[in-house]
C-alpha positions in Angstrom: 0.0 0.0 0.0 1.2 3.5 -0.9 1.3 6.3 1.7 0.5 10.0 1.1 -0.2 13.0 3.4 -2.4 16.0 3.4 -0.2 19.0 2.6 -2.0 21.1 5.3 -0.9 18.5 7.9 2.8 19.3 7.2 2.9 23.1 7.2 0.9 26.0 8.5 2.0 27.9 5.4 0.4 25.8 2.7 -0.6 28.9 0.8 2.9 30.0 -0.2 5.5 28.5 -2.5 8.1 28.4 0.3 5.7 26.6 2.6 4.7 24.1 -0.1 8.3 23.3 -0.9 9.2 22.8 2.8 6.2 20.5 3.2 7.2 18.5 0.2 10.7 18.1 1.6 9.2 16.8 4.9 7.0 14.3 3.1 9.8 12.9 1.1 12.2 12.7 4.1 9.4 10.7 5.9 9.4 8.1 3.2 6.0 9.1 1.7 5.4 8.9 -2.0 2.2 11.0 -2.4 0.6 14.4 -1.6 -3.0 15.4 -1.3 -3.8 19.1 -1.4 -6.8 21.4 -1.1 -8.0 22.7 -4.5 -8.8 26.1 -3.0 -6.9 27.8 -0.2 -7.2 31.4 1.0 -4.0 32.5 -0.8 -3.7 29.7 -3.3 -6.6 28.8 -5.5 -5.5 26.3 -8.1 -8.5 27.0 -10.3 -7.1 30.5 -10.9 -3.8 29.3 -12.3 -3.3 28.9 -16.0 -1.7 25.9 -17.6 1.8 27.3 -17.1 1.1 28.0 -13.4 -0.2 24.5 -12.9 2.9 23.0 -14.5 5.1 25.1 -12.2 3.1 24.0 -9.2 3.3 20.4 -10.2 7.0 20.6 -10.7 7.5 21.3 -6.9 6.3 17.7 -6.2 7.7 15.9 -9.2 11.2 17.3 -8.6 11.1 15.6 -5.2 9.8 12.3 -6.5 6.3 12.9 -5.0 3.1 12.1 -6.8 0.3 14.6 -6.5 -2.5 12.0 -6.0 -5.6 14.0 -5.2 -7.2 17.4 -5.0 -9.6 18.0 -2.1 -12.7 19.8 -3.5 -14.9 21.4 -0.8 -18.6 21.2 -1.5 -20.8 23.8 0.3 -23.0 22.7 3.1 -26.1 22.7 0.9 -24.4 20.1 -1.3 -26.5 18.8 -4.2 -29.9 19.7 -2.6 -32.5 21.0 -5.0 -32.5 24.3 -3.2 -28.8 24.8 -3.9 -27.4 26.4 -7.0 -26.6 23.2 -8.8 -25.3 24.9 -11.9 -22.7 26.7 -9.8 -21.7 23.5 -8.0 -21.4 21.6 -11.3 -19.2 24.4 -12.7 -17.1 24.2 -9.5 -16.6 20.4 -10.1 -15.7 21.2 -13.7 -12.9 23.5 -12.4 -11.7 20.8 -10.1 -11.7 18.2 -12.8 -9.8 20.6 -15.2 -7.1 21.2 -12.7 -6.8 17.5 -11.8 -6.5 16.6 -15.5 -3.7 19.2 -15.9 -1.9 17.8 -12.8 -1.3 14.4 -14.2 -4.9 13.4 -13.8 -4.9 13.5 -10.0 -8.1 12.2 -8.3 -10.8 14.6 -7.1 -12.0 14.0 -3.5 -15.3 15.5 -2.5 -17.5 15.4 0.6 -21.0 15.5 -0.7 -22.6 16.5 2.6 -26.3 15.7 3.1 -27.8 13.0 0.9 -31.3 11.6 0.6 -31.8 8.5 2.7 -31.6 5.1 1.1 -34.9 3.2 0.7 -35.6 0.7 3.4 -35.6 -2.9 2.2 -39.0 -4.5 2.2 -39.4 -7.3 4.7 -41.1 -10.3 3.2 -43.1 -12.3 5.8 -43.8 -15.9 4.9 -47.4 -16.9 5.6 -48.0 -19.5 8.3 -49.7 -22.6 7.1 -52.3 -24.5 9.2 -49.9 -27.4 9.4 -47.1 -25.4 11.1 -49.3 -23.2 13.2 -49.9 -25.9 15.7 -46.2 -26.3 16.4 -45.7 -22.6 17.3 -45.3 -22.0 21.0 -46.6 -18.5 22.0 -44.5 -17.3 24.9 -45.9 -15.3 27.8 -45.1 -11.6 27.2 -44.1 -11.2 30.9 -41.2 -13.6 30.2 -39.3 -10.9 28.2 -38.4 -7.3 28.9 -40.1 -4.8 26.6 -38.0 -4.2 23.5 -37.1 -0.6 22.6 -39.2 0.8 19.8 -37.4 1.1 16.5 -37.6 4.5 14.8 -39.7 4.7 11.7 -37.9 4.5 8.4 -37.0 7.9 6.9 -39.5 8.9 4.2 -38.3 9.0 0.6 -37.4 12.4 -0.7 -38.0 12.1 -4.5 -37.1 15.7 -5.3 -33.8 15.4 -3.4 -33.1 12.1 -5.0 -33.7 13.5 -8.5 -31.5 16.5 -7.8 -28.6 14.4 -6.6 -28.9 12.0 -9.5 -29.1 14.8 -12.1 -26.1 16.6 -10.7 -24.0 13.4 -10.4 -24.8 12.4 -14.0 -23.6 15.7 -15.3 -20.4 15.5 -13.1 -19.9 12.0 -14.4 -20.1 13.2 -18.0 -17.5 15.8 -17.3 -15.3 13.4 -15.4 -15.4 11.1 -18.4 -14.4 14.1 -20.7 -11.4 14.9 -18.5 -10.5 11.3 -17.7 -10.4 12.0 -13.9 -11.7 9.8 -11.1 -13.9 11.3 -8.4 -13.9 9.7 -4.9 -16.8 10.7 -2.7 -17.6 10.6 1.0 -20.3 12.2 3.2 -19.9 13.5 6.7 -23.7 14.1 6.9 -25.1 10.8 5.5 -24.8 7.1 5.9 -22.9 4.6 3.8 -26.3 3.3 2.7 -27.2 6.8 1.4 -23.9 7.2 -0.4 -24.3 3.8 -2.0 -27.8 4.7 -3.1 -26.7 8.0 -4.6 -23.8 6.4 -6.6 -25.9 3.4 -7.7 -28.4 5.8 -9.3 -25.8 7.0 -11.8 -23.5 4.0 -12.1 -20.5 6.0 -13.4 -17.2 4.2 -13.9 -15.3 7.3 -12.9 -16.9 7.4 -9.5 -15.7 5.7 -6.3 -15.5 6.0 -2.5 -13.1 8.1 -0.4 -13.1 5.9 2.7 -13.0 7.7 6.0 -12.4 5.4 9.0 -14.3 7.8 11.3 -17.3 7.2 9.1 -16.9 3.5 9.8 -17.1 4.2 13.5 -20.2 6.3 13.2 -22.2 4.2 10.7 -24.7 1.5 11.5 -23.0 -0.8 9.0 -20.2 -3.0 10.4 -16.8 -2.8 8.7 -17.4 -6.2 7.1 -20.8 -5.1 5.7 -19.3 -1.8 4.4 -16.6 -3.7 2.5 -19.1 -6.3 1.2 -21.2 -3.5 -0.2 -18.7 -0.9 -1.2 -15.3 -2.6 -1.2 -14.9 -2.6 -5.0 -15.7 1.1 -5.1 -13.0 2.3 -2.8 -10.5 4.5 -4.6 -8.9 6.4 -1.7 -8.5 5.9 2.0 -7.9 8.5 4.7 -5.7 7.7 7.7 -7.7 9.1 10.6 -8.5 7.7 14.0 -11.1 8.7 16.6 -13.2 7.8 19.6 -16.9 7.3 19.7 -19.4 8.9 22.1 -23.2 9.0 22.5 -25.3 8.8 19.4 -22.2 7.5 17.4 -20.6 10.9 17.5 -16.9 10.8 16.8 -13.9 12.9 17.8 -10.6 12.7 15.9 -7.6 11.5 17.8 -4.0 10.3 17.3 -3.5 7.3 15.1 -3.7 4.2 17.2 -5.3 6.0 20.2 -8.8 5.6 18.9 -11.3 2.9 18.2 -10.5 2.2 14.5 -9.6 -1.5 14.0 -6.6 -0.9 11.8 -5.5 -4.5 11.3 -9.1 -5.4 10.3 -9.3 -2.4 8.0 -6.0 -3.2 6.2 -7.0 -6.8 5.8 -10.3 -5.8 4.3 -8.5 -3.5 1.9 -6.3 -6.4 0.9 -9.3 -8.6 0.3 -11.0 -5.9 -1.7 -8.0 -5.6 -4.0 -7.3 -2.0 -3.1 -4.0 -0.8 -4.6 -4.4 3.0 -4.1 -3.1 5.5 -1.7 -3.7 5.9 2.1 -3.5 9.6 2.9 -2.6 10.6 6.4 -5.1 13.4 7.4 -4.4 14.9 10.8 -5.7 18.4 9.9 -8.4 18.2 12.6 -5.9 17.7 15.4 -4.2 20.4 17.6 -0.7 19.8 16.2 -1.3 18.3 12.7 2.4 18.1 11.8 3.5 16.2 14.9 0.4 14.0 14.7 1.1 13.3 11.0 4.7 12.1 11.9 3.3 9.8 14.6 0.6 8.4 12.2 3.2 7.7 9.5 5.5 5.9 12.0 2.7 3.9 13.5 1.2 2.9 10.1 4.6 1.9 8.7 5.2 -0.3 11.8 1.8 -1.9 11.3 2.4 -2.5 7.6 5.8 -4.0 8.2 4.4 -6.3 10.9 1.9 -7.7 8.4 4.6 -8.7 5.9 
């Protein structure tokens, strides 16, 4: 497995050429082979660079034998909701895809935010024949504690579903035009909702940006997630965290949280994943120090599995 790091995790000056060069040197000296960057930063918006500027930017990493593997495209909170400005969001994706194509066809990573809930599977109840009815023992209700009531399934949102599907189809057409892979995640929706959204368009250029914190928060187990989405995983973030009430998560140092890293790596092997794992410590207090610890810990874990 190949290791990369978020540029922001290595420097507080990711907006200047000097800061980017220094971060690239740190990544290379740590034994990493890839870099993931934000598409738009306060002082460095890659979408505003012309082809010459993008080539110069790319040279910073290539000259240090680093591969620019992905661009992080930030989708607004409204996401692809029908009340959002979908034309503007699609144009923003087009800018991201254009830059990614110019940067040696880097991947585009995007957090889609809120998504419509996936339809609940229909439970088929087998009828009870007269022959088997006599063998059924009806227990006394007092023998069992009352079970907690299950919440009602979320109602379908057809307008939201249609909006997301239409936007993703257009983004998929543009991804095909540029020849760039898009890997999606959602911090506001379940894996089931993400699977439902992607299955509605079935685009070969689309995949999953797997966030281990989402594994902690989701109702699907790790095994079920890989069984349903394993073939779609195109990128993996190296993040760890702890879980609180209501499956709320809080990022923490690599190895100090509840992510089952041996199980995660084994599942990636079984899924045939051969992409990059990007260390993302940007949510921690000291991202640079936390990134170094995460790289060291992950390398030890990978070496122990050989």
